[in-house]
N, C-alpha and C positions, 0 to 999 in steps of 0.2 A: 504493499499499499503506500509506503514511503517513497518508493521509486515513482510510481505513478503520480503522487502528490507534487513532488519535485518538479517533474517533467511538466506537468499541467500548469503550475505555476509559472514557469517560464513562458510557455507558449500562449497561455492566456493573457499574460503581460504584453506580448508581442501582438496577438490576434485577437483575444477575446474580451478585452475590457474596454468599452466605447469611449473613455476619457484616459487612456493610459499616457498619451503624450501627443505630440504633433510632429508635423514634417515626417515624411516616410522613413522609418527607420527599420521597418520590416517590409517585405515585398512577396506578393502573390501572383502568379501567373494563372488566369482563368482561362478554362476551355469548358463550353458547355454545348449540349445537344438538346433539341426540342423534343419533348416526348409528346407524340401524337396518337390518339385513338379515337377512330370514327369522325375524323374531321374537327377535332377539338383539341385545344391545348390542355394537357392533364398535369404537366410538370415539365422540369428543366433537369437534366442530368449535368450536376456540376463537378468538375475536377478542379482543385485548387492544388497547384504546385508551389511549395514554400520556398523561399531562398535558403540559402546554405545555412546561414546564422540561425535563422529561426528554426531550421529543421535539424541543428546539430545535436541539441538536448534529447530532442525525441529519438534521434538514430542511436545516440549513444546508450540510452537506458534499454532500447530494444537489443542492442548488441550484448550489453551487460545481462540482459535476460536470455541471452542466445537466441534471440528472435522468437522467443515463445509465442505462440499464437494468442496464449491467453492474455499476455501483456499487451500485444497490438490492439486487440480487442477492447481493452480496459481503456487504452489511450483512445481509441475510436469512439468509445462510449462517452467519455468525458468531454471530447471536443464536439461531438455531436449534441449532447446537452447544452452545452454553453452557446454553441451556434444557433441553435433552436432559441435559447432565450433572447438572443439579439434579433430574432427574426431573419435568421440566415444571412445577416448584412445585405439583404436584397429587397429592392423596392419595385413593384410591377404595376403598370395600369393597362386598362384595356379600355380604348377608346375615351381615355382621359380620366376613367374611374379607377381609384385604387382596387387592387386585387388582394385578396385575403390568401394566405398560404394555409395548408392543412396543418393540423396540430403535430404531427410527427413524420419526419424524414424517414425515406425507405432505402434499402439497399446502401448503407453507408459502410466505409472501410477506410482504414489508414494503410498506407504502403510506402515502398520505398523506390525512387527513382534515382539511382546513383548516390549522390550525396544530398538529395532532396527528399523531404516527406511529401506524400501527395495524399490528401483528403478528398474522398469521393462520396456523393450522395445524391439523390434524387430530390430537388426542391419541388415539394407537393404544391399542389393548388387546391383550395377548399372545393371551388366549383368549377369545373372544366368550362374553358372559354371556346364557343364557336369560333372556327376560323373565319369563315365568310364574312366579307365586309369588315374585318376587324384591324385595328392597328394596337399593337401590344408593344408597350416599353418595359424595359427591364435594366435597372442600374444596380450594382453590387460594389458598396463601398463600405469603410469603417469611418464613423463620423469624425473623429478626432484627426483623422488623416496620419495616425501614427503607422498604420499599414497602407501600403499603396496597392490596391487591388485592380488589375487591369487585364484585358485581353491583349495578347501580344498582336494580334491583327484579326481582321475579319474572318480569316480562315480558321479562327478558333471558334466559329459559333456555327452549329452543323444543323441543317435542315434534313428532315427524311426525304428520301427521293420522290415520294408519292405526292409531296406536298409544294414541290418546286415550281410547278406549273402555275399555281395559284398565289403563292406567298414569295416574297423577298425579304431579305434581311440586311441591315445597313448597321455598321457601328460608327457611332459619332464620339469623338475625343473632345475634350473641352478645350478651351482657350482663355485660360485664367488670365487676368491683367497682370501687368508688373509688379503693381504694389502688393496685390494679393500673394504673388509667387515669393516677393521679397519677406512678406510676413510669415509664411510658411518656412521659409529657409531660416528665418531669425531664430525659430523655436528648436530647443534641444529635447531630450528625451524627458527632461523633468518638468517641461512647460506644457500647459494644456490650453487649448483656445476656450473662448466661451462655450458652455454647453449648448447655447442656442445659435451658436455661429454655423454648426454642421460644415465644419471646414471640408471634410470630406466630400460632401455632394459636390462642392464646387470644382472639385478635380475627377469627378467620377465620369466614366463613359457611359452613353446610352446605346443600348441595343434596341432597334426598333424592326419588328415584324410586322409586315404590312401584307394583307391578303385581300382578294377581290373576290 
C-alpha cells in the first residue's frame, strides 16, 4: 500500500490536482478514437501518454514490484478514481449545449511505452448523441495549466471508417496573446493562478466533430 500511495502522490501532484501549480511542468500527449454505435456517439477512447518525468515514479514502482499485474491494476484504479473526480479533465458540447459524462469509465488500464506511462480509458457519455446534423466539440485540459494536455496533430483523432462519409473532424489550437503567455511563463511550480481564471482553458485545443 505504501508503494502505491507514494506513487500516486507524485502523479496526482503532476496530473490530478486542479490547482497544483501553473505553467506546464508536466506534459501529456493525447490520442483519441470516437466510439460510435448505431450512428450515435457513445464515448471517446482516450490514450494519455505521460512525459518521462511524470512517468518515472510510476515505472520505478512497477519495476520494484517486478511489474506485478496487481500493482499495475492498483495504480490504474487510483488514477481512474481521481480522473473521474475531475470529470476526466474533459469538456464536451453538442450543438452548443454541455454534454454530461457517465458516472464510470470503462476499459481503463495503465501500461508502459518505453520510458513513458500510458493511461487508457473510454470516456463515457451519459446519453448517446445522434450524429446527424450535429456539431460536437471536445476540450481536454487541466485548469491550472500545471499539466499541458494536447494532441500532437489532427492524426491523433480517429473516426470509424463508416462515418467518414458524413462526419469530419478538425483540431483547433489556441493562440494566446503575448501577455497571457508571459504570465504563464512567470509562474513556477509553487505558484497557482486564480481559481476562477481557468488558465488551462486558454491554452486548450478544441476537437470539432461536424456531421451532416
